[in-house]
N, C-alpha and C positions, 0 to 999 in steps of 0.2 A: 645916676648910679656915678663909682668910682673905683679904676682901680688899683689894686696895690700897688702900682707904679708911682703913680696919681697923691695918693697918700703918704706912700715913701719921701717924695719930696718935696710936698709940702707939710703945711701944717705945722710949721716950727715954733708955734709958741706950745703944741700939745707934745712934740719933743722934745722942747727945752725945759721943760718943766716937769716931766715925768722919765725923761733920762740923761738926766742933765750932766753927766759924766762919758758920753758916748761920743763928744767929738775928738775927747783927749782921751779915750782908749782906742778907738781907730788912729790915732798917732801911732800909738804905743805898735798897735798892731803894722803899718805901713812900715813903723821905725829896727824891727825887728819880729814880733813874735809871729807876721807869716815868714816860712821857710820859702825858699826859693829853690821847689823842686825838681827844678830845669830851669836849665840859664834861658835868658828873649830870644824869642824866635827872630832873627839878624836877620829875614829872607824880606827885604823891603817891597810895600804897596800902597796904592793910594787912597787915602784916609775914608776918599767920596765909596771906597767898595768893602772897606773892615767889617762892619753890617752882617753884608753881603756871604763874606768869608765864613764870620762868625754863626751864620745860620746855617750853612750848606754842611761847615762841621760838624755841628751839632747833631745838626740827623743823617750824618754819615754815620758815625755814631751809633745814635738811636737804630741805626736799620744795624750796625754791622753788629751790637751789642745785643740785641732784643729780637732781631727778625735775621740776624743771620745772611744779612744781603749787602755784600760788598761792589755794589752797584751806583759809583758815582751822578753817573744820568742821573736814575733814579730817585737819589738826595737833590739834585737841583734842582729838577720839577718840580719837588715836595716843597722844597725852598723855595723858590719861585710864587708858587702858588701861596703862601703864608706873606710872602715879603712884596706884591703885587697890592696889596690891602691897606700896604703904610706909606704916607705921602715920602715925597723926595727918596724912593730908595734907589737907585739911579741904576737900575737896570737895563734901560735902551742903553747904556754905555758900553755896560760892566761885561768883558770879555773871562774866561775860563780857560787863562795864558797860564805858562808852564809857572811865574810866581805864586798867583793863585791856587793855584792846583798842588802847589809845594808847601801852604800854608794853612791848607784847610787840611791836608793828608800829618801833614805835623801835628797839631792842635786835633785831629781826629785821636792819633796814637795813643797822645798823651793822656788823653779824657780816656782812651782802652787804658791805658797803665791805672792812672788814678783808679777807676770805676771796676775794679777789678771781682767783683763780687758777681755771683751767681744769681743771684734773689735782688733784684735791682730794681724799681720802679720808675718809670722815666714820667717826668709833667704831672707828681702825685697831687688830686685835687684835695682846693678849702674850698669847705663852705662858704659862702659871703656871710654878712655881718651888717645890719644897719644900713648904711649908702654903699659900702662895698659890696661890690658884684662877686660870683665865685672865680676862685683865680686857683692859677698852678702853678707849683716850684717849679724846679728842674728835676731833683735827682732825692728817692730817699733809696736807702740801704739800711739793713742791721743795725734800725734804732737812729739812725743818723740824717739830719736833713743840709741837703748841700746843693751852693747855687754856683752855677757857673759865672763868671765875666770872664769874658774876655778882651776889652778893649785894654787898648796903647795906654795905659792909666792904674795908678796904685787904685787900693778900692776906697770906696768910698762911701759918707757915713748914707746914703739912702739904702746901700745895699747892708747895710748891718739893719737898717730900718725895715727895710722888708723881709729879712727873717723875722726881728720881730712880729711883724705882721702875719706870717703863716704860723709860728708858734702861739700865737693868740688865739687863732681864727681854729688852730686845735686844737687847744685847752679846752675850746668851749665844745667843741664836737665827738673830741678822743678817738680820732678817726685814725692816728700811730701814733706809736708808741716812739716818741721826740726823745734820746738823752744827749746827742750831739750835736753841733751847729758845722757847718765848712762855708768857705770861699775858697774859689778855684781859676785863677785864671791862667787857662792853657798859650795865652798868650805868651806874655811876660812870666812862666812858670813861678805864680806865689802860688802859699796854701796854706791859710789859718782852718787852724780845728778848734773848738772850746765847747767845754760841758754846758749845758745850759745856765745850771747853777748859774757856776764859773763867770761864763757872762755876765749876768745878768747881776750879780753883784761889782762886775765893775763898772757897771751904768748907770746905774740908781741904787737910791736902799731902799724900794721896793723887793719885794719877795717877788722871787717866779710871780705865785698866783693872781698878787693883785697886779703885776703891771699888766697881766696879760686882760685884766679883768677890770683898767683902764683904758684898755688899747679897746677893748667890745662896747666897753659903755657912751666910750667918746663918738666909736660909729654908730652905734644906735641915736643919739642926740643929734648927731650931726642929721642920721633919715630923720626924724623925728622934728626938726626945724625946716629940711625943705617941706616938709609935709603940712608944716603949719603958713608957711610963706604960698 
């Protein structure tokens, strides 16, 4: 079985065949389609600890938004439980110093500002398909699927492919009503949103339904190939 992250980063032949204009559209997103709704966070951090701060800030956002818990220690412990399962997590040398705290709280507050709806689902679930395991997105609200990308970078092609994967899985299960998709980077302040149909028209000549069908059929065929091997 593979994850949605692995599927989005690999299988280039499939993505190039069925989403041939995606990289050009990504360039347009980074060149101006994405809005600068916040300035980049100016506080400096060691890149080794960036992913740790990202996980803590998201959990703090979740705990404040969903559970009404404003306790950084709880969010840190929850984040450590997640990060301990990852290789090269750098937890042994990490310190929750003033700079890291400032970055965590700034990103958390930005997420609270952007996702200010009451009816919000954290980690919407999507049933797997073929060789792809069950997976979870970041945020769903008001017919919108939104992904958080908090690296110190522009949006990347795998970010778009990950959204395509989620909406394709949802197309088969019809679990959520998704009209729009978003990417938000609380570190750089970049925000992009598109109606699904407009997005699909910008990356392929297939219809929304046909692209979703191609994704799911490909994943099923991969599963069949694994069984034959």
